[in-house]
C-alpha positions as CSV (number, residue, x, y, z in Angstrom):
1,Q,-17.4,-23.5,-59.3
2,V,-18.3,-20.1,-58.0
3,Q,-19.2,-17.5,-60.6
4,L,-20.2,-13.9,-60.1
5,V,-21.3,-12.0,-63.3
6,E,-21.7,-8.3,-63.0
7,S,-23.4,-6.1,-65.5
8,G,-25.0,-2.7,-65.9
9,G,-22.0,-0.4,-65.6
10,G,-21.1,2.3,-68.2
11,L,-20.9,6.0,-68.9
12,V,-23.7,8.2,-67.7
13,Q,-24.3,11.9,-67.4
14,P,-24.6,13.6,-64.0
15,G,-28.2,13.2,-62.8
16,G,-28.6,9.9,-64.6
17,S,-29.3,6.4,-63.4
18,L,-27.8,3.0,-63.8
19,R,-28.8,-0.4,-62.5
20,L,-26.0,-2.9,-61.6
21,S,-26.7,-6.6,-61.4
22,C,-24.6,-9.4,-60.0
23,A,-25.7,-12.9,-60.9
24,A,-24.2,-15.6,-58.7
25,S,-23.8,-19.4,-59.1
26,G,-21.8,-22.2,-57.5
27,F,-22.8,-21.6,-53.8
28,T,-25.9,-21.4,-51.7
29,F,-27.0,-17.9,-52.4
30,T,-29.5,-17.7,-49.5
31,S,-26.8,-18.4,-47.0
32,Y,-24.8,-15.3,-47.9
33,A,-25.2,-11.6,-47.2
34,S,-24.3,-9.4,-50.1
35,A,-22.9,-6.0,-50.7
36,W,-21.6,-3.6,-53.3
37,Y,-18.3,-1.9,-52.9
38,R,-16.6,0.7,-55.1
39,Q,-13.1,1.8,-55.8
40,S,-12.9,5.4,-56.9
41,P,-9.8,7.0,-58.4
42,G,-7.3,7.9,-55.6
43,K,-9.5,6.6,-52.9
44,E,-9.7,3.4,-50.8
45,R,-12.3,0.8,-51.6
46,E,-15.5,1.7,-49.7
47,L,-18.7,-0.1,-48.8
48,V,-21.6,1.4,-50.8
49,A,-24.5,-0.8,-49.7
50,A,-25.1,-4.1,-47.9
51,I,-28.1,-6.4,-47.5
52,T,-28.6,-9.5,-45.4
53,S,-29.3,-12.9,-46.8
54,T,-33.1,-12.5,-46.3
55,G,-33.1,-8.8,-47.3
56,G,-34.4,-7.9,-43.9
57,S,-31.6,-5.5,-43.1
58,I,-30.0,-3.0,-45.4
59,R,-27.4,-0.3,-44.9
60,Y,-25.9,2.4,-47.0
61,A,-22.9,4.7,-47.1
62,D,-23.9,8.2,-46.1
63,S,-22.8,9.4,-49.5
64,V,-25.4,7.3,-51.3
65,K,-28.4,7.3,-48.9
66,G,-31.6,8.4,-50.7
67,R,-30.0,7.8,-54.1
68,F,-29.0,4.2,-54.3
69,T,-31.1,1.1,-53.5
70,I,-29.7,-2.4,-53.0
71,S,-32.0,-5.4,-53.5
72,R,-31.7,-9.1,-54.1
73,D,-33.8,-11.8,-55.8
74,N,-33.1,-15.0,-54.1
75,A,-35.1,-16.9,-56.7
76,K,-32.7,-15.6,-59.4
77,N,-29.6,-15.6,-57.3
78,T,-29.0,-12.0,-58.2
79,V,-28.3,-8.9,-56.3
80,Y,-28.9,-5.4,-57.7
81,L,-27.9,-1.8,-57.1
82,Q,-30.2,0.8,-58.5
83,M,-28.2,4.1,-58.7
84,N,-30.1,7.4,-59.2
85,T,-29.1,11.0,-59.4
86,L,-25.5,10.0,-60.1
87,N,-22.7,12.5,-59.8
88,P,-19.1,12.5,-60.8
89,D,-18.1,11.4,-57.2
90,D,-19.9,8.1,-57.9
91,T,-17.3,7.2,-60.6
92,G,-15.4,4.1,-59.8
93,V,-15.3,0.3,-60.2
94,Y,-18.2,-1.3,-58.5
95,S,-17.9,-4.9,-57.2
96,C,-20.4,-7.2,-55.7
97,M,-19.4,-9.2,-52.7
98,F,-20.9,-12.1,-50.8
99,S,-20.0,-12.9,-47.2
100,G,-20.8,-16.2,-45.5
101,P,-18.9,-19.4,-44.9
102,R,-16.5,-17.9,-47.4
103,D,-16.2,-14.5,-49.1
104,Y,-16.7,-14.1,-52.8
105,W,-15.9,-11.1,-55.0
106,G,-17.1,-10.1,-58.4
107,Q,-14.7,-8.9,-61.0
108,G,-16.0,-5.3,-60.9
109,T,-17.8,-3.1,-63.4
110,Q,-16.8,0.4,-64.3
111,V,-19.2,3.3,-63.7
112,T,-18.3,6.7,-65.1
113,V,-20.3,9.7,-64.4
114,S,-19.3,12.5,-66.7
115,S,-20.8,15.1,-69.0
């Protein structure tokens, strides 16, 4: 049974930081690329960051370059998103996603950036 458990979301002030985690089980983690998406109010879901199965290739949305860092620990079956210098436009529901023989989505975690 596939399980994706996300954590780390919450309320943070502008300029603050959060670290999201997505712990996976039930599939061969190292066979899947992973990504973080976000759904912001009034906007379509967008790709925030993506990383290949080995971590050898990474890409970011232009809006988060230099502020967010995606990483994965294949020994822990976990993917992370370190988010720094957050601003209100970063508010949204963040979901992890794994692509491979099948696609798997996390349930989403709310990130709210507000003073």
